[in-house]
C-alpha positions as CSV (number, residue, x, y, z in Angstrom):
1,M,-8.6,-5.1,-33.4
2,S,-10.0,-4.0,-36.7
3,T,-9.5,-0.4,-37.7
4,N,-11.7,-0.5,-40.8
5,I,-14.6,2.0,-40.8
6,P,-17.7,-0.2,-41.1
7,A,-20.6,0.0,-43.5
8,Q,-23.3,2.4,-42.7
9,Q,-26.5,1.4,-40.8
10,N,-29.9,2.6,-41.7
11,D,-30.2,4.9,-38.6
12,N,-27.4,7.0,-39.9
13,T,-25.1,6.2,-37.1
14,P,-21.7,4.3,-37.3
15,A,-22.0,0.6,-37.6
16,V,-20.7,-1.9,-35.1
17,R,-17.2,-3.1,-35.4
18,D,-16.3,-6.3,-37.2
19,D,-14.9,-7.9,-34.1
20,E,-18.3,-7.5,-32.4
21,R,-19.8,-9.6,-35.1
22,S,-17.1,-12.3,-35.1
23,A,-18.4,-15.7,-34.0
24,G,-15.1,-16.2,-32.2
25,F,-15.9,-13.3,-29.8
26,T,-17.9,-14.4,-26.8
27,R,-17.6,-11.0,-25.1
28,V,-17.6,-7.5,-26.4
29,P,-14.4,-5.7,-25.6
30,P,-14.6,-2.9,-23.0
31,H,-15.8,0.4,-24.4
32,D,-18.2,3.2,-23.6
33,R,-19.9,4.6,-26.7
34,E,-21.6,7.4,-24.9
35,A,-18.3,8.6,-23.3
36,E,-16.6,8.6,-26.7
37,Q,-19.5,10.6,-28.2
38,S,-19.3,13.0,-25.2
39,V,-15.5,13.6,-25.7
40,L,-16.1,14.4,-29.4
41,G,-19.1,16.5,-28.6
42,S,-17.1,18.4,-25.9
43,L,-14.4,19.1,-28.4
44,L,-16.9,20.3,-31.0
45,L,-18.6,22.6,-28.5
46,S,-15.4,24.1,-27.1
47,G,-13.2,24.3,-30.2
48,D,-13.8,28.0,-31.1
49,P,-10.8,30.0,-29.8
50,G,-13.1,32.9,-29.2
51,S,-15.6,31.0,-27.1
52,A,-15.8,31.2,-23.3
53,S,-15.6,27.4,-23.1
54,N,-12.5,27.1,-25.2
55,R,-10.4,26.3,-22.2
56,F,-12.2,22.9,-22.0
57,F,-10.8,22.0,-25.4
58,G,-7.2,22.2,-24.1
59,E,-8.1,20.3,-20.9
60,I,-9.5,17.4,-22.9
61,L,-6.3,17.1,-25.1
62,D,-4.2,17.5,-21.9
63,T,-5.5,14.1,-20.8
64,G,-3.3,12.6,-23.6
65,I,-6.2,11.1,-25.5
66,V,-5.4,10.1,-29.1
67,A,-7.5,9.0,-32.0
68,E,-6.4,5.3,-31.7
69,E,-8.0,5.0,-28.2
70,Y,-11.5,5.2,-29.4
71,Y,-13.3,1.9,-29.9
72,Q,-15.6,3.0,-32.7
73,P,-13.5,3.5,-35.9
74,A,-15.8,6.4,-36.9
75,H,-14.9,8.2,-33.7
76,T,-11.2,7.7,-34.5
77,T,-11.8,9.4,-37.9
78,I,-13.7,12.3,-36.3
79,H,-11.0,12.9,-33.6
80,R,-8.3,13.0,-36.3
81,A,-10.2,15.6,-38.3
82,I,-10.7,17.7,-35.1
83,C,-7.0,17.6,-34.2
84,D,-5.9,18.4,-37.7
85,L,-8.1,21.5,-37.7
86,H,-6.8,22.5,-34.3
87,A,-3.2,22.0,-35.3
88,A,-3.8,24.3,-38.3
89,G,-5.1,27.0,-36.0
90,Q,-8.7,26.8,-37.4
91,P,-11.9,26.8,-35.4
92,V,-13.4,23.4,-34.5
93,D,-17.2,23.0,-34.7
94,P,-19.7,20.6,-36.4
95,I,-19.6,22.7,-39.6
96,T,-15.8,22.9,-40.0
97,V,-15.3,19.3,-39.1
98,A,-18.0,18.2,-41.5
99,D,-16.2,20.2,-44.2
100,K,-12.9,18.6,-43.4
101,L,-14.4,15.1,-43.5
102,T,-16.2,15.9,-46.8
103,K,-12.9,16.9,-48.4
104,R,-11.4,13.6,-47.3
105,G,-14.3,11.6,-48.6
106,Q,-15.0,10.3,-45.0
107,L,-18.2,12.2,-44.0
108,A,-20.7,9.5,-45.1
109,R,-18.7,6.8,-43.5
110,V,-18.8,8.4,-40.0
111,G,-22.6,8.9,-40.1
112,G,-22.8,12.2,-41.9
113,A,-23.1,15.7,-40.6
114,S,-26.1,14.7,-38.5
115,Y,-23.9,12.4,-36.4
116,L,-21.6,15.2,-35.5
117,H,-24.6,17.0,-34.0
118,T,-25.6,13.8,-32.3
119,C,-22.3,13.8,-30.5
120,T,-22.8,17.4,-29.3
121,Q,-26.3,16.6,-28.1
122,T,-24.9,13.7,-26.0
123,V,-22.7,16.1,-23.9
124,P,-24.1,17.0,-20.5
125,T,-21.5,19.7,-20.2
126,P,-18.2,20.3,-22.0
127,A,-16.7,21.3,-18.7
128,N,-16.5,17.5,-17.9
129,G,-14.8,16.7,-21.2
130,G,-11.6,15.8,-19.5
131,R,-13.4,13.2,-17.3
132,Y,-15.1,11.7,-20.4
133,A,-11.7,11.4,-22.0
134,E,-10.3,9.6,-19.0
135,I,-13.1,7.1,-19.2
136,V,-12.4,6.5,-22.9
137,R,-8.6,6.0,-22.2
138,A,-9.3,3.6,-19.3
139,K,-11.5,1.4,-21.6
140,A,-8.8,1.5,-24.3
141,Y,-6.2,0.4,-21.8
142,R,-8.4,-2.6,-20.8
143,R,-8.7,-3.6,-24.5
144,A,-4.9,-3.4,-24.8
145,V,-4.6,-5.7,-21.9
146,I,-7.0,-8.2,-23.5
147,E,-5.1,-8.0,-26.9
148,S,-1.7,-8.7,-25.1
149,A,-3.3,-11.6,-23.3
150,H,-4.6,-13.0,-26.6
151,R,-1.1,-12.7,-28.2
152,I,0.4,-14.7,-25.4
153,L,-2.3,-17.4,-25.6
154,E,-2.0,-17.7,-29.3
155,Y,1.7,-18.1,-29.2
156,A,1.5,-20.6,-26.4
157,Y,-1.1,-22.7,-28.3
158,R,1.1,-22.8,-31.4
159,E,3.7,-24.7,-29.6
160,A,6.3,-22.9,-31.7
161,G,9.6,-21.8,-30.3
162,D,11.3,-22.8,-27.1
163,E,10.6,-21.7,-23.5
164,G,13.0,-18.8,-23.7
165,E,11.2,-17.3,-26.7
166,I,7.9,-17.7,-24.9
167,R,9.3,-16.0,-21.8
168,D,10.7,-13.1,-23.9
169,L,7.2,-12.6,-25.5
170,V,5.5,-12.7,-22.2
171,E,7.9,-10.2,-20.7
172,Q,7.6,-8.0,-23.7
173,Q,3.9,-7.9,-23.6
174,L,3.6,-7.5,-19.8
175,T,6.2,-4.7,-19.8
176,A,4.4,-2.8,-22.5
177,I,1.1,-3.2,-20.6
178,V,2.5,-2.1,-17.2
179,A,4.4,0.8,-18.8
180,G,1.1,2.0,-20.4
181,T,-0.9,1.8,-17.1
182,P,-2.8,5.1,-16.7
183,G,-1.4,7.0,-13.7
184,L,1.5,4.6,-13.2
185,H,4.4,6.3,-11.3
186,Q,8.1,5.6,-11.5
187,A,9.9,4.5,-8.4
188,P,10.8,7.6,-6.4
189,P,14.5,8.6,-6.5
190,R,17.0,7.5,-3.8
191,V,18.4,10.1,-1.5
192,G,21.8,9.4,-3.0
193,D,20.5,10.5,-6.4
194,L,19.1,13.8,-4.8
195,Y,22.3,14.7,-3.0
196,L,24.1,16.8,-5.7
197,D,20.9,18.7,-6.4
198,F,20.5,19.3,-2.7
199,V,24.0,20.7,-2.4
200,A,23.5,23.0,-5.4
201,E,20.2,24.3,-4.1
202,T,21.7,24.8,-0.6
203,E,24.5,26.9,-2.1
204,S,21.9,29.0,-4.0
205,I,20.0,29.6,-0.8
206,Q,23.1,30.6,1.1
207,D,24.1,33.0,-1.7
208,G,20.6,34.6,-1.6
209,K,19.6,33.3,-5.0
210,E,16.7,31.1,-3.9
211,I,14.3,33.9,-2.8
212,G,10.9,33.4,-4.2
213,L,8.7,35.9,-5.9
214,T,8.2,39.1,-4.0
215,Y,5.1,40.0,-1.9
216,G,6.0,43.6,-2.4
217,F,7.1,44.1,1.2
218,A,10.8,43.7,2.0
219,D,10.5,42.3,5.6
220,V,7.8,39.8,4.6
221,D,10.0,38.6,1.7
222,M,13.0,38.2,4.1
223,I,11.0,36.3,6.7
224,T,9.1,34.0,4.3
225,S,11.7,33.7,1.5
226,G,9.1,35.0,-0.8
227,M,6.4,33.2,-2.8
228,K,7.6,29.8,-4.0
229,P,5.9,27.4,-6.5
230,G,3.8,24.6,-5.2
231,N,2.9,26.4,-2.0
232,V,-0.1,28.3,-0.6
233,T,-0.2,31.5,1.3
234,V,-3.4,32.3,3.2
235,V,-4.1,36.0,3.9
236,A,-6.8,36.4,6.5
237,A,-8.5,39.4,7.9
238,Q,-11.9,40.7,9.1
239,S,-14.1,42.5,6.5
240,G,-12.8,45.9,5.6
241,V,-9.3,45.6,7.0
242,G,-7.6,45.3,3.6
243,K,-6.9,41.7,2.8
244,S,-7.9,42.3,-0.9
245,T,-5.7,45.4,-1.0
246,F,-2.7,43.4,0.4
247,A,-3.2,40.6,-2.1
248,L,-3.7,42.9,-5.1
249,N,-0.5,44.8,-4.1
250,A,1.3,41.5,-3.9
251,A,0.0,40.4,-7.3
252,V,1.1,43.6,-9.0
253,A,4.5,43.6,-7.3
254,A,5.1,40.0,-8.5
255,A,3.9,40.8,-12.0
256,K,6.3,43.8,-12.2
257,T,9.2,41.3,-11.9
258,G,7.9,39.4,-14.9
259,A,5.9,36.7,-13.0
260,K,2.7,35.5,-14.7
261,V,-0.1,36.2,-12.3
262,M,-3.9,35.6,-12.4
263,F,-6.1,37.4,-9.9
264,S,-9.5,35.8,-9.5
265,S,-12.0,37.9,-7.6
266,L,-15.4,36.7,-6.5
267,E,-16.2,40.0,-4.9
268,M,-14.9,42.8,-7.2
269,S,-15.6,43.4,-10.9
270,S,-12.7,43.8,-13.4
271,T,-13.3,47.6,-13.4
272,E,-13.0,47.8,-9.6
273,L,-9.8,45.9,-9.7
274,M,-8.4,48.1,-12.4
275,Q,-9.4,51.2,-10.4
276,K,-7.5,49.9,-7.4
277,I,-4.4,49.1,-9.4
278,A,-4.5,52.6,-11.1
279,A,-4.9,54.2,-7.7
280,A,-2.1,52.4,-6.1
281,E,0.4,52.7,-9.0
282,G,-0.6,56.2,-10.0
283,K,-1.1,57.6,-6.5
284,I,-4.5,58.7,-7.5
285,A,-7.1,58.9,-4.7
286,L,-9.4,56.0,-5.2
287,H,-12.6,58.0,-4.7
288,H,-11.5,60.4,-7.5
289,L,-11.6,57.4,-9.9
290,T,-14.9,56.1,-8.7
291,H,-17.0,59.3,-8.5
292,Q,-18.2,61.6,-11.3
293,G,-16.0,64.5,-12.0
294,G,-13.4,63.3,-9.5
295,L,-10.4,63.3,-11.9
296,T,-8.5,66.4,-12.6
297,E,-6.6,66.9,-15.8
298,E,-3.5,65.8,-14.0
299,G,-5.3,62.7,-12.9
300,W,-6.4,61.9,-16.4
301,E,-2.8,62.3,-17.6
302,T,-1.7,59.8,-15.0
303,V,-4.4,57.3,-16.2
304,R,-3.3,57.8,-19.8
305,R,0.4,57.3,-18.8
306,L,-0.3,54.1,-16.9
307,G,-1.6,52.5,-20.1
308,P,1.7,52.1,-22.0
309,E,3.9,52.2,-18.9
310,L,2.1,49.6,-16.8
311,F,-1.1,47.9,-18.0
312,E,0.0,47.1,-21.5
313,T,3.2,45.3,-20.3
314,L,2.1,43.8,-17.0
315,P,1.7,40.0,-17.2
316,L,-1.4,40.1,-14.9
317,R,-4.7,38.5,-15.8
318,V,-8.0,39.4,-14.0
319,Y,-10.7,36.7,-13.9
320,R,-14.2,37.3,-12.7
321,P,-15.9,33.9,-13.0
322,D,-19.5,33.7,-14.1
323,G,-20.1,31.2,-11.3
324,A,-18.1,30.6,-8.2
325,S,-17.2,27.0,-8.5
326,L,-13.7,25.5,-7.9
327,G,-14.0,23.8,-11.2
328,D,-14.4,27.1,-13.1
329,I,-11.5,28.7,-11.3
330,S,-9.3,25.6,-11.9
331,S,-10.2,25.6,-15.6
332,A,-9.3,29.2,-16.0
333,T,-6.1,28.7,-14.1
334,R,-5.0,25.8,-16.4
335,A,-6.0,27.9,-19.4
336,C,-3.6,30.7,-18.2
337,A,-0.9,28.1,-17.6
338,R,-1.3,26.8,-21.2
339,A,-1.4,30.2,-22.7
340,D,1.6,32.0,-21.0
341,G,2.6,30.0,-18.1
342,L,1.5,30.8,-14.5
343,D,3.5,31.7,-11.5
344,V,1.0,33.1,-9.0
345,L,-2.8,32.6,-8.6
346,V,-4.7,34.9,-6.2
347,L,-8.2,33.9,-5.1
348,D,-10.4,36.4,-3.3
349,Y,-11.8,34.7,-1.3
350,L,-12.0,31.1,0.0
351,Q,-15.4,31.1,1.7
352,L,-17.2,32.3,-1.5
353,V,-16.0,29.3,-3.6
354,E,-18.7,26.8,-4.2
355,V,-18.2,23.0,-4.3
356,E,-20.5,20.2,-5.2
357,Q,-21.8,19.3,-1.8
358,A,-23.0,15.8,-0.9
359,R,-25.7,15.3,1.6
360,N,-24.8,15.9,5.2
361,I,-21.5,17.6,4.3
362,T,-20.6,20.4,6.8
363,R,-19.5,23.9,5.8
364,E,-16.1,23.1,7.2
365,Q,-15.8,20.1,5.0
366,A,-16.8,22.1,1.9
367,V,-14.2,24.8,2.6
368,A,-11.6,22.0,3.3
369,S,-12.4,20.6,-0.2
370,V,-11.7,24.0,-1.7
371,S,-8.5,24.5,0.3
372,R,-7.2,21.0,-0.7
373,G,-8.2,21.7,-4.4
374,L,-6.1,24.9,-4.4
375,K,-3.1,23.1,-2.8
376,N,-3.3,20.4,-5.4
377,L,-3.6,23.0,-8.2
378,S,-0.4,24.8,-6.9
379,V,1.5,21.5,-7.1
380,E,0.0,20.5,-10.4
381,L,0.8,23.8,-12.1
382,D,4.0,24.5,-10.1
383,C,2.7,27.9,-9.1
384,H,2.1,29.9,-5.9
385,V,-1.4,30.4,-4.6
386,I,-2.5,33.3,-2.4
387,A,-5.9,32.4,-1.0
388,L,-7.8,35.1,1.0
389,S,-9.9,34.0,4.0
390,Q,-12.5,35.8,6.1
391,L,-12.0,36.2,9.8
392,N,-14.9,36.0,12.3
393,D,-15.6,39.0,14.6
394,D,-13.6,37.2,17.3
395,G,-10.6,37.1,15.1
396,L,-10.7,33.4,14.3
397,M,-10.5,32.1,10.7
398,R,-13.6,30.5,9.6
399,E,-13.2,26.8,9.0
400,S,-9.6,27.4,10.0
401,R,-8.2,23.9,10.6
402,A,-8.2,22.6,7.0
403,I,-7.1,26.0,5.6
404,K,-4.1,26.2,8.0
405,N,-3.1,22.6,7.3
406,D,-2.8,23.2,3.5
407,A,-1.0,26.6,3.8
408,S,2.7,27.0,4.0
409,V,2.3,30.6,5.2
410,V,-0.6,32.1,7.1
411,I,-0.7,35.9,7.3
412,K,-3.3,37.9,9.3
413,I,-3.8,41.5,8.5
414,E,-4.6,43.6,11.6
415,R,-5.3,47.3,11.9
416,P,-4.7,48.7,15.4
417,D,-6.6,51.8,14.6
418,A,-9.7,50.0,13.2
419,D,-11.8,50.6,16.4
420,E,-9.7,53.5,17.7
421,P,-9.5,56.5,15.3
422,E,-7.3,58.5,17.7
423,S,-4.8,55.6,18.1
424,P,-1.1,56.5,18.3
425,R,-0.7,53.9,15.6
426,A,-3.1,55.4,13.2
427,G,-2.2,54.5,9.6
428,E,-0.2,51.4,10.6
429,V,-1.1,47.8,9.7
430,D,0.4,44.7,11.3
431,V,1.1,41.8,8.9
432,V,1.2,38.9,11.4
433,I,3.0,35.9,9.9
434,E,1.2,33.3,12.1
435,K,2.5,30.2,10.3
436,N,5.7,30.1,8.4
437,R,7.0,26.8,7.0
438,F,10.2,28.6,5.8
439,G,11.1,30.4,9.0
440,P,9.8,31.8,12.3
441,P,6.5,33.5,13.0
442,A,6.8,37.3,13.0
443,R,5.0,40.6,13.1
444,V,5.8,43.1,10.4
445,T,4.4,46.7,10.5
446,V,3.6,48.4,7.2
447,A,1.9,51.7,6.4
448,A,-1.7,51.8,5.2
449,Q,-2.4,54.3,2.4
450,L,-5.9,53.1,1.8
451,H,-6.9,56.2,-0.1
452,Y,-4.5,55.0,-2.7
453,S,-5.6,51.4,-2.2
454,R,-2.2,50.2,-1.1
455,F,0.1,49.2,1.7
456,V,3.8,50.2,1.6
457,D,6.9,49.4,3.7
458,M,7.4,51.9,6.6
459,A,10.6,53.0,5.0
460,Q,8.7,54.4,2.0
461,T,6.5,56.7,4.1
């Protein structure tokens, strides 16, 4: 295929390729001009590191798309300019890219600055930029298949070489095509290949070296072996019992060990989450932090101390999405993984997440889609997910079947004194490990110090 940038058309858009004009071409090679424009437009709209949509830029490049996969040579040139600016740590937008192309003497040949704005106007939403890139890559792969087939045909028609040479060429071309198939997987390993790794991991488990990240509660860690990457823990409770408190305590406990954590709340603001962390870690009554004049001088001193001693060093990110879609949460999670790595994602809570619902889809199917999406995300990013879920008044988890299927650990939070203030178990909370893929079900009792917005092991009371 020709890689020359064609002459300019009167409408100020890139001209057609030479191979489209060729009399020998009876078919136009597979391509999608609008998808190519949308990829470039998405990059141009999300290339400012300070913008809220910057995470989409990384997601597009994460698809593996390269300049050579565009069909239009002008698009190849624009993509290279974008990547060069990005590699130099400079912002990417129509102005900076136009300037880059001008310095290279290429701006007029790609359609001028106005064509860069045409690309941005083509984009329905940069959040789908990764999908547009996949379309472009799929078309490029089909063109590569066609080129390989043409090489084989041309060599066969020449009648040059012997059968062995023809066979070598065919094998070479077909091997290259199969190896480049998008999404092609290698054959899974044999169990014999896994044996030595299995023995080494078993030794680590027996020596107590394979405990996952802490939940912050000794007995829960012992029974579940902690939080492990690629797995999901569901924490379920009725409203007001303390599932958010439990999850936030776990997030902070894991972050204190150096784990990279993101807490995504669809209920609480960033300020509310910071108040809860400060209350739990500084032993400050939560209502003192949330009411006018509640903090004493001693309380203010504790808040000031928590800055350098905790907040400035804690690898914990708090995300309050503008919307509540699974796509937004997934994008933010991938952005965290790219920036620092990610070990734990906490989502508060499942039933509030929105999905694109087709007609006649049930609520249970919608929640199942969210649950499956979080499970896939945990595997893709090799992180642990804590997903909170609401319980009905009868104690059953809403849309429970799919949620339980995707979870490795299901924990229910129960307060025996919730309806009985004079209960002999006042101040106690049962952490009921209802499902445990790494051990037996169990019931662990912890102490509730809700005025500090925290639960603690009974031994600490």
